[in-house]
N, C-alpha and C positions, 0 to 999 in steps of 0.2 A: 504494499499500499504506499509506496514511497512517493507516488504521484498525487496521493490524496492529501488533504487538509486535516491535520489532528484538531479536533474541537475540544475534547475532554474526556473524562472518564465516566461511564454509565454502570448500571447495574447496581445490585444491593450494596456492594463495597466499592463501588465506583472503579472497578478494576478492568471493566469492559471498555476498551477504547472505542470512541465515537469518531467517525471521520466524515468529511464533505467529499464526495466523490468528485474529482476535478472535471471529469468528463461530462457531468450533468450540472456543473456550477452555472452555465448559461441558462438553466431552466429556473433562474430567479430564486428569490428568497425573501425571508421576513425576520426581522429582529425586533421582538415586542416585549414590553415589560414596563412596570411603573418606574417612576423616577427613583434613582438610587439602588436598583436592583441588579446593575451591571451590564447594561446595554453597551456603554462605551468601551469596556475592556474586551467584550465579545467582538465588537467592530474592530478594535485594535489587532485582536489575534487573527481575525479573518484578512485583514489587510496584509499583515505579516505573510501568513500562509500563501495568499496568492502571489504576493511579491516575490517569496522564495520559489515559486513554480514558474516565474517568468511571465506572469501576468500583471499588466498595468493596472493601476486603481485609481479611480477618482472619488473623493469623499469631501464632505463639507465638515469643518471643525466648528461646531456650534458653539461649544463651551470654551474653546481654546486650550483644550487638553491633549490633542492628538499630535502636536508638534513634536512630542516625545519619541515619536516613530523614527526620528532621525538620528537618535542618541541611543546607545546600548543601555540596559538596565544594569542595576548594580545591588549586590547584597546589602550595601551600606544604606541604601535608600530607604527611608522610612515605610514607603508603601510597598516594597518588594519582599520584606522579611517573611511575612505570612505565606507567600507564594512558593517559597521553598518546600514548605510542608505540603502544600497542595500538590506539587510536582510529584513528590514521593508518594502521595495517596493515590494518585491515578496512574503511577507506573510510568511517568515521563522521564525515563532514565537518561535520555540525550539532550535534555533541557540545557539550553546555554543563553547567555545574553548576547544580543547582537543590535546593530543599527541598520537601517534600511534606507535605500535611495529615495530621497523625497524632493519634490519640487512644490515650492510655496507659491500660492496665487491668492491675489486679493483684487476685488473690484475697485477699491479705493486705492490701490497702489502702496498701501502703507506696510502690511505685513507679509506681502508676497509680490510677484510680478504682476502688472496690471493685466486684467482680463476683460476683453471687450468683445461686442458684436455690433452690427450695424441695425439700423431700424429696419431696413429691407429684409435682412436675414430673420429678424425676429417675426416678422409678418403681421398682418392685421388681427388674426385670431389670438395669439398670445398677447399682443399689445393691448387688444381690447379687454382681454381678462385682467391684465396688469392694471389697467384705467378703471376697471369696473364700469364699462359703458353699457347702455341699454342697447336693444336691438337696432333701434333707428341710428343711434351715434355710431354703432359699429358698421352700419351701412355707409355712413359718410367716410368712415375711416377706410372702408373698402374702395370707395371713390378716389380717396386721395392716392392710395397705392396704384390704382389703375391710372389715374392721370399721370403719375411720376413715370410709370412704365411706357405710356404712350408718347409722352413728350421728352423722354430722355432726361428726367430729372433724379439723378441718384439720391436716395434717402439713406444718409450715413449716420447723422447724429440728430439729436432733438431740434436743433434750429433749422435743420432742413424740413423736418415735418411740421414745425411751427409756422414757417414762412409759406409753405405750400398750403397750409390751412387758411392763411390769411388771404391768399389768392383765390382759394375756393369760396370763401366767404364773400369776396367782392364780386365774384362772377357766378354767383349762385344761380341766377335766372338763366344764364346761358348754359350753364351745366345741367340744369333740370331738364331741358329738352332732351338730352341724351341718356342721362343716367337716373332722372327722377328727381323729386323735390329735395332740395338741400336746405335745411333749416339753419338760419345764422345763429339761432339760440342753441342748437346742437353743436355747431362749430364751436362756439364760445365755450360750452360746457367742456369739450374736449381740450380746448386750449388751457382753461383753468386747471384740469385735471393733469395735464402735461406740466404745467407750472408746479403743482404739488409734487409730482414725481421727481421734477428737477430739483426741487428743494430737499428731497429725501436722498439725492445722491445719485440718481438715474443718469445724469449727464456723464458721470464716470464709466458708465457700462456701455453707452452707445457711442460709437466712433471707430477709428481705424488707428494702428493695425488691429484687425480683428483676430481672435483666437483662431490658430490652425489645429485642427483636431490630432494631427500627428504629433504635436507637441505634448499631448497628454497620453500618448500611447507608446512611450519610449522604453527601451531596455538598456540596463547599464552594461558595462564590459564584463560583468560576472554572470550575465544572463538572468539578472533579477529585474522584475518590473518596477517602474518607478512609481511611487505612490504620491499622487497628486493631492494636495491638501488645500482646499479652498477656505480662507479665513472668513468665517461667518458670523463671528460674535457681534461685530458691528452691523453686519448686513441683516441680522435677525430683527433689528428695530424697524425694518421695512419688510415684513413677511411676504407680502405679495411679490415684491421684487425678487426676494431670495428664491421662492418656489417658481417664479417664472423663467428666471435665468436658468435653473437646473432643468426645467422642462424644456427649455429651448435647447440646452446642450444635449439632451436626450434625443430630441427630435432631429437635430443635426447629425448625430451618430447614426440614427435610423435611415436618414435620407442620403448620406454621403458613403457609408461603408458598404462594400460588395457583399453578396450572399456567399456564405461559407457552408451552409448547411449544419451539421452537427459536428464541430471540430473536437480534437482531442482535449483541449482546454480553451477557456475563453481568450478572445483577444483584448478584452477590457472588461473589467467589473466596476460598475457604476453603484455607489451607496447613496441613497436619498434619505438623509437625516430629517427629522421632524416632518415625516411624510403627510401628516394630517393638514399641513398648511397648504398642500397642493389641491387637497379635495375640499376644503372648507369653502361652501358657497359657490363652488364651481358650476358653471353652467353644464348641461349634458353634452354639449358639443365638445367641450374641452375634456370631459371624462371619458368620452368616446375615443377621443384622440390618445390619452393616456393608455386605454385598454388596447387600442390597436397597435401602438407602439410596443407595449409589453408583451403582446402576443406574437409579433413579427420580429422583434429585434434580435430575438436569441438565435435566430438564423443567420444574423450577422456577426455573430461570436461574442455578443455582449451579454453580460448577465447583470440583472438589476436587482438590488436588495433595498427594501423599504424598511426603515428604521422608525418605530413610532410607539407610543405608549400602550395602545390597544389595538388588536387586529380590526376591531370595528371602525377604526378610522379610515381603512382602506375599503373602497367599493367592492362588493361581493364578486363582480365579474373579474376584477383584477386580483383579488385575493385568492381566487381559485386557480391562478396561474403561477403561484408562488410555491415552489415545490419543496425548497429546503427552508426549515423553519427552526428558529431558536426562540423559545417563549420563556422569558423570565417571569418572575411573579407578578400576578395581577391582584390587586386589591378589590373587595367586594363588600362595599359598605351600604350600598343602596340596591333597591330592587332592580334597577337599571344596570348596575354593575354585576349582580349576580346573573342576570340574564346574558349579558355579554360574555362573561367568564364561561357559562354554559355552552354557549355557541362556539366559543373559542376551543374548548375541549372536544367538541364533536367534530371539528375538522381534522382531527388526528387519528391515525390508524391505532386502535386499542391495544393496550398492553394488559394481559391478564393478572400481572403481578400488582398493579395498583390502579386506583381510579384517577384518571387523567385530570378531571375537574379539581379533584382534592389536591393533586400534585401541583397544579398550576398556582393554587392558592398558598400552597406551604412552602415551596422551594425557597432556600435562602440567598442572600446576596452572592453573587458569582455561581449560582446554580441556575439551572434551566431545564424545561422540558424540550426535547429536540427530536426531530424527525427529518432525516435526509433521504434523498432519493437514492435508490439501490439500482441494481442492474435492470435494464430495460425501463428505466425511469419510474419504477414502482416505489410509492412512498414506503419509508421504513417504519418499523413498529415504534411507537413513542417511547421515549426513554428519559429517565431523570439523569441529568448530566451535570458533573461538576466541571466548569469551564477552566481549561488549561491556563497557566500564567503567561503573560506576555514576554518576549524577549527583549523589547525595547522599553525605554523608559516610560514609567507612568507619569503623566503630567507634563506640563509644557517645558520646552527648553528655554534657556535664558534668551533675551532679545539679542545679545551680542552674537551668540551663536547661530541664531536664525539669519541675521544680517551676513555674517561669513558664508553661510550656506547659500544664500541668494547670490551673493558676489561670485561664487565659484560655479553656479549653475550655467549650463549651456544657454539657458533662457535669459540671462542677465543681459539687458541692453535691447533685446528684440522688441520688446513691447514698452519699453519705458517712455519713449518720447511719442507723443500723439500726433498724428498726421491730420492735416485739414485740407485735402485736396478739393478741387472744385466739384461742387455737388449742387443740390437743389437751392440752397440758400444764395450760393454765389451767382448761379445762373439767374434766378430771379432778381436778385440785386442789380445785376447788370442790366438785365431788360428795363427794370424801373430807372436805372441810371440813363440809358439811352433815351427812354421816353421823355424823361425830364428835361435833357439836353435839347431834344427835338422841340418840346413846347416852348422852352425859352428862346430858342432860335426863331421859331415862327412868331413869337410875340415881338422880338426884337425888330424882325423884318417888317411887320405890319406897322409898328411904331415908326420905323424910319420912313416908310412910304408915306403915312399920314402927316409927317413933319414937313413935306414939301409944300410951298404956297399954292401951286397949280393943284395938287391932289386935294388940299383943303377946300379950294373954291369948287372944285368938281363934286366933292362929297356934299357941300352945301347946297349945290344947284338943284332945281326941279327939272324933271323931264316928263314930257307928256306921253303916257303910255296908250292912249286911245280911250280908255275908260276912266282914268283918274290920273292924279299926280302921285309918284312914288319916289322915295329916296334910295338912291343906289345903297347896295351893302357892300362891306368889305368881304374880300375872298375868303372861304372857308378852307380849312385844311382838309386834305383827303381823308376819308374814312380808313380806319386801320382795318386789317384783314381779320379773318375769323380765327387765326392762330392764337395759341395761348399768349405769345408775346404781344400780338396786337391787342387782345382783349386787356392785358395787364396794362399796356400803353394807355388805352382809354381810361382806365381807371385812375392811373397816375395823373394824366392831363386834368381830368375832372376834379380830383381831390387835392392837386398840388398845393393850393393855397389854403386848404383846411388842415385839421389834424391829422389826417392819414397822410397828407403830402409831406408835412413837417416831419412826420414819423419816418417816411421813406428817406428823406433827405439825411436826417440824423443816422439813418442805418447806413447810407452811403458814406457820409463823412466821417462818422464816428464808430462805425461798427456795433450799431445798437443791438443786433441780435447776438453779437459775438460776445457780449457781456456775460460773465459767468459768476 
């Protein structure tokens, strides 16, 4: 069983070793249990096991504890002492301390390499979920993405989307003929929610250079998979942003990776911590998307492991696809808790030696009820298991050590400097600039013509037109075309002397939209 991942000791005396079959690791899994029951340590030993087998891992560090994977544990560490006795109890004779190859990532670029995506890559469905939009507002967002595609307006960061929505609001009547009603109130609502999102730090997420998936699927020179750790302690203050980013990353893996069928081992294992945040108040379309990804992504060689307090946090259709399960203790203080505990117990293959529901309630810290897939993907009999000790350090490493590891990383410098190439904001600003200059030139020419004495006399004269006397009119400028540039020019010319016009000019001269 050298290719399998040792989980811990099971049976009456914990002497029966329990393994996760690496060949079925892409059949997904679940780590569940109440707060303080040992889920983080279980996540840590699984990450170690996958890395040792040459499988890259992506996980989020919600509490800031998992950076210890980069440093070897020690007998002198206060948290490691009791684990030596546990190793002897479960027959873990070759237990040793070790560090693992780690890459640190951080959306805010503080505790890891910056990680970004573009607005276009995020797409309207996930962005609408992130913004909490209604169906009508999501429709307008879809119009924005369609207009961007048809008119060659790259949507890279938030200011691109914000400037495009301004244009859509000003041209609502024209767009309605093709796409349906565009409510200015709905456009305003989207803009306000984008502002809130920006204040929460989303401006750091959207932009370039965008994350390349190959950079989280690396193997070190010793054949071990890199453990990619996303710093999420600060990110958790914006739970929707956290959940949407992880779902985007999962969707990108699904869309970009080739089919590999059933590989000998996964190409990547993805741990989704605090999984309930993904499904809380999620619309059915989003849940269906997650279910589709979970069902099909295993054929791309990706295993997905949800980590949450209660299995009931995961929709039943998705829960049924999680073959490898590690269930830590659940507390049952209310009728609802007892019902959920009963339902959780019923999803396991029974063991005649004990009552599963009672075992889930009684297991101690660091102990769990486990069931792993066996040959032909058959669920194993449920077993009470004492989880093995981790080889890496428990708890976070020092900030200086983290900084040194980041400086030595092959990713150092690749994502540090934000790029701001020409995109929707710059293109629309240039069109507005050109329109403003054209309007100013036309006005100057008209004033110059009217300044000549002969023209003033002609304009003041009366001409007989057959039925009445009319005053000659000054020449009108030609009508702009139906293109997006022409429509924008009309808006700018009309509003140039008003608030909108001043805002455009400020944007041109002072980079109004670039203020962060």
